[in-house]
C-alpha positions as CSV (number, residue, x, y, z in Angstrom):
1,C,5.6,15.0,-7.8
2,H,9.4,14.6,-8.6
3,F,10.6,15.2,-5.1
4,L,10.2,13.7,-1.6
5,Y,9.8,16.0,1.4
6,V,10.8,14.4,4.7
7,N,10.0,16.4,7.8
8,V,13.0,15.1,9.9
9,S,14.7,18.4,10.2
10,A,13.4,19.2,6.7
11,C,15.0,17.0,4.1
12,I,14.1,17.3,0.4
13,F,15.2,14.6,-2.0
14,D,15.0,15.3,-5.7
15,W,14.4,12.6,-8.4
16,N,14.1,13.0,-12.2
17,D,10.7,11.3,-12.4
18,G,7.4,11.0,-10.5
19,L,7.5,9.3,-7.1
20,F,4.5,7.0,-6.6
21,D,5.2,5.3,-3.2
22,V,7.5,5.4,-0.1
23,T,8.2,3.0,2.7
24,W,10.4,3.3,5.8
25,S,12.9,0.8,7.0
26,E,11.8,-1.1,10.1
27,N,15.3,-1.2,11.5
28,N,16.8,2.2,10.7
29,E,14.8,5.4,11.3
30,H,16.8,7.3,8.7
31,V,16.4,5.0,5.8
32,L,13.5,4.8,3.3
33,I,12.8,3.6,-0.2
34,T,10.8,5.3,-2.9
35,S,9.4,3.9,-6.2
36,S,9.1,6.0,-9.3
37,G,7.8,6.4,-12.8
38,D,11.0,5.3,-14.5
39,G,10.6,1.9,-13.0
40,S,13.3,2.3,-10.4
41,L,13.5,2.1,-6.6
42,Q,15.7,4.6,-4.7
43,I,17.1,4.1,-1.2
44,W,17.6,7.4,0.8
45,D,19.1,8.2,4.1
46,T,17.8,11.3,5.8
47,A,21.2,11.8,7.5
48,K,22.8,12.0,4.0
49,T,20.9,14.3,1.8
50,K,23.2,14.5,-1.3
51,G,21.4,11.8,-3.2
52,P,20.1,8.2,-3.1
53,L,22.4,5.6,-1.5
54,Q,21.4,3.1,-4.2
55,V,19.1,2.9,-7.2
56,Y,17.6,-0.4,-8.4
57,K,16.4,-0.3,-12.0
58,E,14.8,-3.6,-13.1
59,H,11.1,-2.9,-13.7
60,T,10.4,-2.0,-17.3
61,Q,7.5,0.3,-16.5
62,E,6.3,2.5,-13.6
63,A,7.2,1.1,-10.1
64,Y,3.9,2.0,-8.5
65,S,4.1,0.3,-5.1
66,V,6.8,-0.5,-2.6
67,D,6.6,-2.0,0.9
68,W,9.2,-2.9,3.6
69,S,8.5,-6.1,5.5
70,Q,7.3,-5.5,9.1
71,T,8.2,-9.0,10.2
72,R,11.0,-9.0,12.8
73,G,14.2,-10.4,11.4
74,E,13.4,-9.9,7.8
75,Q,15.1,-7.2,5.6
76,L,12.9,-7.7,2.6
77,V,11.2,-5.2,0.3
78,V,8.5,-5.9,-2.3
79,S,7.7,-3.7,-5.3
80,G,4.8,-3.8,-7.7
81,S,4.9,-2.4,-11.3
82,W,2.8,-1.5,-14.3
83,D,5.0,-4.2,-16.1
84,Q,2.6,-6.7,-14.3
85,T,5.4,-8.1,-12.0
86,A,6.2,-7.9,-8.4
87,K,9.9,-8.1,-7.3
88,L,11.5,-9.1,-4.1
89,W,14.6,-7.1,-2.8
90,D,17.1,-7.3,0.0
91,P,18.5,-3.7,0.3
92,A,21.9,-5.1,1.0
93,V,22.0,-6.8,-2.4
94,G,22.4,-4.9,-5.7
95,K,19.7,-6.8,-7.6
96,S,16.3,-8.3,-7.1
97,L,16.1,-11.7,-5.4
98,C,13.0,-12.9,-7.3
99,T,10.4,-11.8,-9.8
100,F,6.7,-12.8,-9.3
101,K,4.7,-13.2,-12.5
102,G,1.0,-14.1,-12.9
103,H,-1.0,-10.8,-12.9
104,E,-2.5,-9.9,-16.3
105,G,-2.7,-6.2,-15.6
106,V,-1.0,-3.4,-13.8
107,I,0.0,-4.0,-10.2
108,Y,-1.2,-1.1,-8.1
109,S,-0.5,-2.3,-4.6
110,T,1.8,-4.7,-2.8
111,I,1.7,-5.2,1.0
112,W,3.5,-7.5,3.4
113,S,1.6,-9.6,5.8
114,P,2.3,-8.3,9.4
115,H,1.8,-11.8,10.7
116,I,3.3,-14.4,8.3
117,P,7.0,-14.1,7.4
118,G,7.7,-14.0,3.7
119,C,4.0,-13.6,2.7
120,F,2.7,-10.6,0.7
121,A,-0.5,-9.6,-1.2
122,S,-0.9,-7.7,-4.5
123,A,-3.8,-5.9,-6.1
124,S,-4.1,-5.4,-9.8
125,G,-5.9,-4.0,-12.7
126,D,-6.7,-7.5,-13.7
127,Q,-9.4,-7.4,-11.0
128,T,-7.7,-9.9,-8.7
129,L,-6.1,-9.9,-5.3
130,R,-3.2,-12.4,-5.0
131,V,-1.3,-13.8,-2.1
132,W,2.3,-14.9,-2.5
133,D,4.9,-16.8,-0.5
134,V,8.6,-15.8,-1.2
135,K,9.6,-19.4,-0.6
136,A,7.3,-20.8,-3.3
137,P,7.7,-20.2,-7.0
138,G,4.1,-19.5,-7.9
139,V,1.1,-17.6,-6.6
140,K,-0.4,-19.0,-3.4
141,L,-3.9,-17.8,-3.8
142,V,-5.9,-15.9,-6.5
143,I,-9.1,-14.0,-5.5
144,P,-11.3,-12.5,-8.2
145,A,-12.2,-9.7,-5.8
146,H,-13.9,-7.1,-8.0
147,Q,-15.3,-6.7,-11.4
148,A,-13.1,-3.6,-11.8
149,E,-9.5,-2.6,-11.4
150,I,-8.3,-2.9,-7.8
151,L,-6.2,0.0,-6.7
152,S,-5.4,-0.8,-3.1
153,C,-5.2,-3.6,-0.5
154,D,-4.2,-3.9,3.1
155,W,-3.8,-6.6,5.7
156,C,-5.6,-6.5,9.0
157,K,-3.2,-6.0,11.9
158,Y,-5.3,-8.2,14.2
159,D,-6.3,-11.1,11.9
160,E,-3.8,-12.9,9.7
161,N,-6.5,-14.2,7.4
162,L,-8.3,-10.8,6.7
163,L,-7.5,-8.4,3.9
164,V,-9.4,-5.5,2.4
165,T,-9.5,-4.3,-1.2
166,G,-10.5,-1.0,-2.7
167,A,-11.4,-0.6,-6.4
168,V,-12.6,1.5,-9.3
169,D,-16.1,0.2,-8.6
170,C,-16.2,2.5,-5.5
171,S,-16.5,-0.4,-3.1
172,L,-14.4,-1.8,-0.3
173,K,-14.4,-5.6,0.2
174,G,-13.1,-7.7,3.1
175,W,-11.7,-11.2,2.3
176,D,-11.1,-14.1,4.6
177,L,-8.3,-16.2,3.1
178,R,-9.9,-19.4,4.6
179,N,-13.0,-18.9,2.5
180,I,-12.8,-16.7,-0.6
181,R,-16.1,-17.5,-2.2
182,Q,-17.8,-14.4,-0.8
183,P,-16.4,-11.2,0.8
184,V,-17.0,-11.0,4.6
185,F,-18.0,-7.4,4.2
186,I,-18.8,-4.9,1.5
187,L,-18.6,-1.1,2.2
188,L,-20.3,1.3,-0.1
189,G,-20.4,5.1,0.0
190,H,-17.6,6.5,-2.2
191,T,-18.7,7.9,-5.5
192,Y,-15.4,7.5,-7.5
193,A,-12.6,5.1,-7.5
194,I,-11.0,4.2,-4.1
195,R,-7.3,5.0,-4.3
196,R,-6.1,3.8,-0.9
197,V,-7.4,1.8,2.1
198,K,-5.7,1.2,5.4
199,F,-6.7,-0.9,8.5
200,S,-6.4,0.8,11.8
201,P,-3.3,-0.2,13.9
202,F,-5.4,0.1,17.1
203,H,-8.9,-1.2,16.3
204,A,-9.5,-4.7,14.7
205,T,-12.6,-3.6,12.8
206,L,-11.8,0.0,11.9
207,L,-10.4,1.2,8.6
208,A,-10.0,4.3,6.5
209,S,-10.2,4.9,2.8
210,C,-9.6,7.8,0.4
211,S,-11.0,8.3,-3.1
212,Y,-10.9,10.3,-6.2
213,D,-14.3,11.7,-4.9
214,F,-12.0,14.1,-2.8
215,T,-13.1,12.4,0.5
216,V,-11.6,10.4,3.3
217,R,-14.0,8.0,5.0
218,F,-13.8,6.0,8.2
219,W,-15.5,2.7,8.6
220,D,-16.3,0.0,11.2
221,F,-17.3,-3.1,9.4
222,S,-18.6,-4.8,12.5
223,K,-21.5,-2.2,12.8
224,P,-24.9,-2.3,11.1
225,N,-24.2,1.2,9.7
226,P,-20.4,0.9,9.1
227,L,-19.7,4.4,7.8
228,L,-18.5,6.4,10.8
229,E,-17.4,9.7,9.3
230,T,-16.8,11.4,5.9
231,I,-14.1,14.1,5.7
232,E,-14.7,16.5,2.7
233,H,-12.0,19.1,3.3
234,H,-9.9,18.2,0.2
235,T,-10.0,20.2,-3.0
236,E,-8.0,17.7,-5.1
237,F,-7.9,14.0,-5.5
238,T,-7.0,12.2,-2.3
239,C,-4.4,9.7,-3.5
240,G,-3.0,8.3,-0.3
241,L,-3.5,8.1,3.5
242,D,-1.9,6.5,6.5
243,L,-2.8,6.1,10.1
244,S,-0.4,7.1,12.8
245,L,1.2,4.3,14.9
246,H,1.8,6.7,17.7
247,N,-1.3,8.9,18.0
248,R,-4.6,7.1,18.1
249,G,-7.0,8.5,15.6
250,Q,-4.5,10.7,13.7
251,V,-4.7,10.3,9.9
252,R,-2.6,11.9,7.2
253,A,-4.0,12.1,3.7
254,G,-3.1,13.9,0.5
255,M,-2.6,15.4,-2.2
256,N,-3.7,18.3,0.0
257,L,-2.4,17.5,3.5
258,L,-5.1,16.7,6.0
259,F,-4.7,15.9,9.7
260,T,-7.9,14.7,11.4
261,S,-8.9,12.9,14.5
262,L,-11.3,10.1,14.9
263,L,-12.5,9.2,18.4
């Protein structure tokens, strides 16, 4: 996909390469950032549809992930790339603030902690989940989370020490940062690589995942039988999903667009 469709009175932004990820500003409802196959990040304003406000081009390969900090008072963006680096950005500055090196494979996912200022996690094709502090020069924590490429990670909204990873081995694993020797849960059921996983914003133990097996699955890792529901309406790979912050149980997933409700 070389264009971004934003349904805020129907804006369409065009870019000359594939767009892999998008993140909204926490302080301005009109501003968002996309990451693309040419290694660049683009800042867009839905009130100004002529083109990007700024373009940042520092990654040397595909910029596969981008996330805007949710911590109040921070205006920080983190990006992850196939060049094996993560970069820290302030949208008001025309260049990256810092580059984080250490991964030995493609970075597929970068996600800010919703609890700890300046802290983010990254998931990589080198089979590790890593936790970083923007105030420190090196990696804070390395977790050998899977024996396969890790395509997605997310931070629990209710527990600052809990993250989940989704991988090519078709499993989801939960990790407590205070004790990383063993996962606190393992969820099995997908039959192909897990492309995206998201914790619920309303339930501490609920999460959703989507996979190249064309399904979206809902889980409650606190239950003996954690798989709650499997949605099989997609006819193409499901590459992404998100859970609504406004409507409990509403999920959006794609490539085909799916809205579903989970009680």
